[in-house]
N, C-alpha and C positions, 0 to 999 in steps of 0.2 A: 504494500500500500504506500504510495508515494506522494500523491498530491490531490488537491481538490480544485475545481468543483466535481470532477468526474474521474474516478479510478475504477478499474476492474481488476480483481484479484482472485487468487485461488489458494486454498489451503489443503495440503495433503493430510492423510490420515495421521501422520506423526506430528502434525502441527506446524509444518513449514509453510510460511506465507510467501507467495510469489506474485509480483505485480505483472499483470498481463497487458494492461493499457492504462494510460493516465495522461492528463493534461498538466501543464505546468503553470502554477501561479506562485505569487510571492509567499503565500502561506503554505509552506510544505509541512507535512506531518512527520512526526518523530518515528524513527525506525528502531526496533529493538536490535541490540547486538547479540553476540553469542551467549552472554550471561544473563540476558533478560528475556521476559515474555512480552508478546504483543499486548497482553492485558495490562502491562505496566504503562502503556500509552494512554489508558483511560483515566479520566479525572478521578481522584480519590473518592469524591462524593458519589460518583456514578458506578464505581467499580463493583460494589457489592451486588446491586440489582442487575447490572448488565451481565455479570458473570453467571448469576442465576438464570437469566433469560437465555444466555448462550448454552449453558448445560442442558436446559430444558429442550432447546431446539435440537441439540445433539442426541439427547435421549429419545425424543419423539421423532427424530428425522423430519422435522417440520421447518418451514421457512422462518427466518429471523428478519424482523423489520423494526428497527429502533433508531432513535436519535440519541447520540451520546457525545460527551465532550472528550476530545482527543488532543493529546499534547502536540504542540508545534515544535518543529525542528529548531534547534539552536537556543531555546529558552524553556527550561523545565517548568517555569511558572505560568506559561501562556497556553491556553487551550482554545479549541474551536469546535463548535457543534457540527457533527457530521451525521448524516443519515446513512446507516449501514443496512443493506438488504443482502441476505445470503440464503442459499438453498443447497441441499445436498444433490450431488450428481453421482450416478453409479455407472461403472464401466461394464463391459461384457462379462468380466470375471467376478462381478459383485463387489469390486473395490469401490470405495467411497471417497470422494473429495468434496469440498465445499467451494462454490463459486459465488462471488458477491460483488457488489458495487459500493463505493463510498462517494457520497454526494455532499457538497457544501450545504449545510442547513442552518448556518448562523442567522441569517436574516429571517428565515422562516421561524426558527425557534424564538428569536427575540420578539417577533410580531405576535406569536402565539402567547408567550409569557406576558407580554405587555397587555394584551387583551384580557388574559386571565387575572392579572393583578388589578387592572382597572375595574374589572367586574367585581372583584372583592371590595374595591374602594367605593363601590356604589352605595354601600351601607353608611358611609361617612356622613352624608347629609341628614340621615335620620338620627344621628347621635344626639343625646340629650345635653352633652356638655363637651368641652374640649378634651377631657381625659378619655372619654369614650371614643371620640374621633381619633385620638392618637393611638388608642388600643387597637382599633380596627386597622389602622395603617400598619402598625408594627406586626400584627398577625398576618397581614397580606404579604409581607416581605420575607418573613422567616417561616420555613427554611428555604424558600424558593430561590432567593437571591443572596442570602446572607445567613450567618450563624447567629448573629446577635444584633438587635436594634434597641437603642435607647433614645427616647425622644424627650427633649428638655424644652419647657416653655420659657422663653426669654422674658425676663422681667421688664415690663413697660415697653417692650419692642425696641427696635433700633431703626432709625430712619435710613433711607437709601443713601443720602448724601454723607452719612457717617463714614463711609468708606474712604472719603477724601482725607480723613484725619488718621493719625497713627493710632492703632488700637493696642499696640504692645503694652502700653502702660495704663490702659483703662481697665478697671475691674468690671467684668460682665458676670452677673449672677443669673442663675437659671433654676427653675423648679423641675426636678425629675418627675415626669408625668407617667409614662408607660414604657415597659421594657418587654421585648420579645426575645426569648433565648431558646436555641435548639437544645434538645435533650442532651444531658451529660455535661453541660457547661456549668461552671461554678456560679452561684447567685451573685448578683451585684451587692456590694456592701451598702448599708443604709446611708442615704445621702440627705443632707439638710435641704430645706426649701430654698435657701440662698446659696446653693452649691456654686462654687467659684470655678468657672470654665478655664481651660488652659489657653495659652497664647494662640495656638493654631485655630482652636474653636472660635475664639474671639475675632480672629481675622476673617473666618468664614462668615460670621454674623455681620460684621461691619461692612465687608465687601459685597455681601449677598451673593457670593460665588462658592460653588462646591469645591472642597479640597479633598485630595486623595493622598493618603499616606501609605506607602508600602514599606514594611519593616524589614531590616536586614536579617540574614539567616541567624545571626547571633542573638536576636531577640528585640524586644520593644525598648526603644530608647526613652529616656526621661524627658529630653528636650522637647518643648512644644506641647506637652500633655500635662493635665493636672495629675497630682500624685495618686489620687484614688483611681483615675482612669488607667494610668500606666501600670499600677499594681494589678488591677483586674485583668488587663490585656495580657500581662505576662502569665498569670495563672491560667488563662484560657488558651495560651499558645497562639496568640493572634498573629496573623501574617500581614494584615492590612486593615485600614479603617477609612471609610468615606464619611466626610462631614458635609451634610446638606442643609443649608438654611431654608426654612419655609417662610416665604414672603407673601404677605397679604396687604394689598393696597399700599405698596411701597415700604412696608414695615416688616422687619424680621420678627416673627412671633414665636418661632420654634426652631430648634436645631435637632436634626436627626443624625445620630452617630451609628453607622452601619459597619459591622466588623465581620471579617472571616477569621475563623479560629481553628484550633486543633491541627495546625499544619496545612490546612487547605490553602490552595493558591489564593493570593490576594485578588481583590477586584481590579479589573483593568479599566481603561477608558470607556470601552463599550458598556461594561457593567455600570460605570458611573453615569453614563448617558441614560441608561434605562432607569436607574434609580432616580435620576433627576426628573425624568418624565413622570414617574410614579408620584414623587412627593410634590411635584408641581401641580398634580391633579388635586392635591389637598387644598389649594388656595381658595377655589370657589366654595367648596363645601365648608371649609373652615371659616370663610367670611360669613356665611349664613349661620353657622353654629355660634360664632362669636357675637353676631348680632342678636341671636336668640338669647344667649347667655347674658349679654349686656342688658337686654330688656328685662330678663328675669332678675338680674342683680339690682336694677333700679326699682323693680316692683318689690323685691324683698326689702330693700332699704326703706321704701315707702311703708311697707307693712311693719317693719321694725320701729319706724318712727311713731307709729300708733301705740306701740307697746311701751308706754312710759314706765320708768322704774317704779315698782309698787311702793306706796307709802305704808307706814306702819305706826304703831303706838307702843309705848313702853310696856313691856311684859309679853310681847309677841315677836317672834322671829319669822321673817317671810323670805321664801326662796321662790323664784319663778324662772322658767326657761321656755324657749320656743325653738323647735327644730322643723325646718321645712322638709317636705318629702324629698329623699335623696334619689328616688327611682325615676323621677320625671322632672322635666324642666317646667314645673308649675309652682304657683303659689296658692295659698288658700285663705280662708276667712277665719282662721282660729285667732282667739285673743284671750288675754287675761287682764285683770285690773284689780287694784286695791286702793281705796280712797279713805283717808282719815276723816271720820265724821266729827270726832271730838277727842279729848284726851283718853277716853275710856271706850271708844267704839270705832269700828272699822267696817267698811263695806267691801266685800270680796266677790269677784265675778269671774266667770270663765264661759266662753261661748264659741260657737262655730256657725258660720254662715255657709249655706250650700254653694258649691262652686269652687273651681280652682283656676282663677284667672284674675286679671287686674280689677275687674268689676267687683269680684268677691272681696278683694283686699280693700278697695276704697269703701265698699258698703260696710265692711267690718269697722273701718275707722269711724264712719258716721254713727253706727249703732253703739259702738263702745263709748263714743263721746256723749250720746244721748243718755245712755244708762248711767254714766259717770255723773252727769249733771243732775239727773233725777235723784240718784242716791244721795248726793250731797245736799240737794234742796230739801229732800224728805227728812233728813236728819237721822239720828241714832235710834229714834223710837219708831221708825217706819216699819211697816210690814213688807217683807220682800215680795210676797205674792201681789200686793197692791202695786208696788213699783214695777213689776214685770207686766202687769195688766196695763198700766199707763204707757209703758214702752211699746207694748203690742199695738195699742190704738194709734200712737204717734207714727210708728213705722209703717203700718198699713195705710194710714192716711197720706203718707208721703210717698206712696208707691215704692215700698222698700223691697228687699230680697224675697225670694219665694219661700224660704224657710230658715228659721234661726233656732238653734238649740242653745240653752243658756242655764247656768246655775247662778243665782244671785243670793248672797248671804249677808247678814248683818251679825257681827260678833261684838257682844257687849260684856263689859267686865261686871261680874257679880261680887267678887271678892279679889283680894290682891293676886291670887294665882288661879282663879276660877272664872271661866267665861261661858256665856250662853251663846250658842249658835242657833240662829233662826234663818232658814233658807227656803227658797222655792225653786223647783226644778222644772224647766220647760223642755222636756224631751231629751235631756242630756244624760250621759252615763252617771251612775250614782256616786256621790262623794265617798271617799275612803277615809275612815277614822282609824288612827293608829294609837291606841291607848298605851300609856307608859308601862302598864302592868298587865296587859291582856293582849290576845291576838288581834291583828287588824280585822276590821269588819266594815261593811258598807252601811251608810245611814238609812238606806231603804233598798228594796229589791227593784227589779227591772219593770214591774207593773205599776210602780208608784208614781213615776213622773207625770206631770200634766203634759198636754200636747205642746209641740214647739210653737214659737211665735209665728205669726203670719199664715196660719193654716185654718183658723176659725175665729169667729167674732164673739166677744163678750163671754168668754169661758171663765167660770169661777175658779181661780187658781188657789192652790193649797200651800201650806207651809209645813216644815219639819223642824223639830227642836232637838238639840243635843247639848251636852255639857263638855267643855274642854278644860281639863285640869293640867296642872303643871307637868310638863314632860309629854303631854298628849300632842298629836299632830293631825291636822286636817289636810287632805290632799284633794284638790280639784284638778281635773284633767279633761282633755278632749278625746273624741272617739278614736283618733289615730293610735292611742296607746293600747286599745283593746279590740279594735275591729280589723280583721284581715280577711281577704276573700276565702270563701269555702271553709270557714270555721264558725263555730257557734259562739256568740258573744257571751253567753252564760259560762261556757267553759273557759273562755279567755279571762273573764272577771275572776273566776276562781283561781286561775293560774297567777293572775296579777296579785291577788291577796296572798297566795302562798309565797310568791317571790318576795313580796314586801316583808313578810314575816322572817324570811331568811336574811334579808338585808338588815332588818332591825336587830336581829340577833348578833350581828357583827359590830354593833355599837357605832355605826357610821354617823358622821355629822350630817345635818339636814341637807345641805347642797349635794353631798356625795350620794346620799340615799336616793334623792330625787333623780339624779343622773343615772343611777343604777337601775331605775325602773324602765328606762328607754330600751326598746328592742335594738338588736344589732342593726348596723346600717343596711345590710342586705335584706332585712325583713321589714324595713319601714316602707309602707305603702301610702301613707297619708301624713299630712302635717300633724305635729304634736305640740300642744301647749300644756304646761303644768304650772300650777301655783299652789304652794303649800305654806301653812303657818303652824308654828309650834309655840305652845305656852311655856314661858320660862319665868323665873323670878324677876321682879322689878329691879331696875338699876343697871 
């Protein structure tokens, strides 16, 4: 086998390959000498599967038709894709030899791989955030084109004209977003959110031009790389790395580091061109993803602005938190509030407005403000059921949201360390009481709440009473804490109560206990708001 694009060869039963015909081009294929096998010409990544395909063809005496990377003459690190077709031929005496052709398939392979990678990239526009977009891209490249991909989000982006300035002395930080590793590679070490990139990476970012580093046989040098990168590349036996900036609207928003490892040949200029095409395809989808994330970030900021720090009174400790749903680029209408009515009384509220969009968030702001004003105006002796009825009439008269669930409570001091809780529940999950010296329990069952607001007119609302003593804790929460698809809310309430009991047994402070009630990130399907208060000694 001598040259591409077209060679005809024959192999005898003892494995001797003879070139029968061939054209001459600059890219000549490597020939084995007396101490090597023609299989040594095959790329290390292709050798295993191609050897199995060849042995299968020999065993079954069936034709072979494969595209494989073959080493080029004169450079052990350069390969070219070749389409090999072979078939057995038998002579009159039953002897067998194989006759085949070798055809240049480089452009065909690159076109096919490019189409395959871009098809995988089609999922990027549907990503909920940049991390998911980067994950999709990393998964598309490994292991088709590389052994490892690390994508870093560049802090604040870098303008296109920054390339005119020297970047060698400018510190560029990046946040590690997503990593794709081929099986068997060592894991990347933990990296801080303000990971400092090396000089070569900073040059790629500022110039917005891809950089290709091919490492010498003796190993990965330290010069030009960050210490963490150089150490990992040595452990992975890297032979080369391509650094590709991802540019959106003239700003470098991310840097992809693509490495070949475990002694595999480093990427060449053709590989770099294909990688550049793939990551360039991220620009449009990333622009849309960034726009969506920017909208969501602004909406979340608006929603957070409605959640003012809860007020308190002497003798009560209050903790509140809000977590947006992490599984979708949405915001919701969850809120909490605490209003000081006087030195010995506090109004506490938590609620949820139907919907997961900007309208729900702005409606939440209006409803929260209305309830806050009504609670303060009604004073410490007000009946929470009456306050919710007034709120219901106002919101319905102002053409408010379709449905609101809310718990509104007034907590009044009866003695220095004893408080009376009076609350009304409009379709909301039941409040959780955690006594200091007894197991946690709900203040009522699921059948007790009144209907939500905005679903009926002039409904007589009810109240519940309880006592809070020193060391006792009252927890109000939204349904995201206990409602998940295809589960029974009664079972989930029971599990929450049991989980709370376990956390209380650990003697955790109130903020830590409340954070411990949250489900893991991968199990959050809805926004979650929680507000809790604990009776403590005065002073």
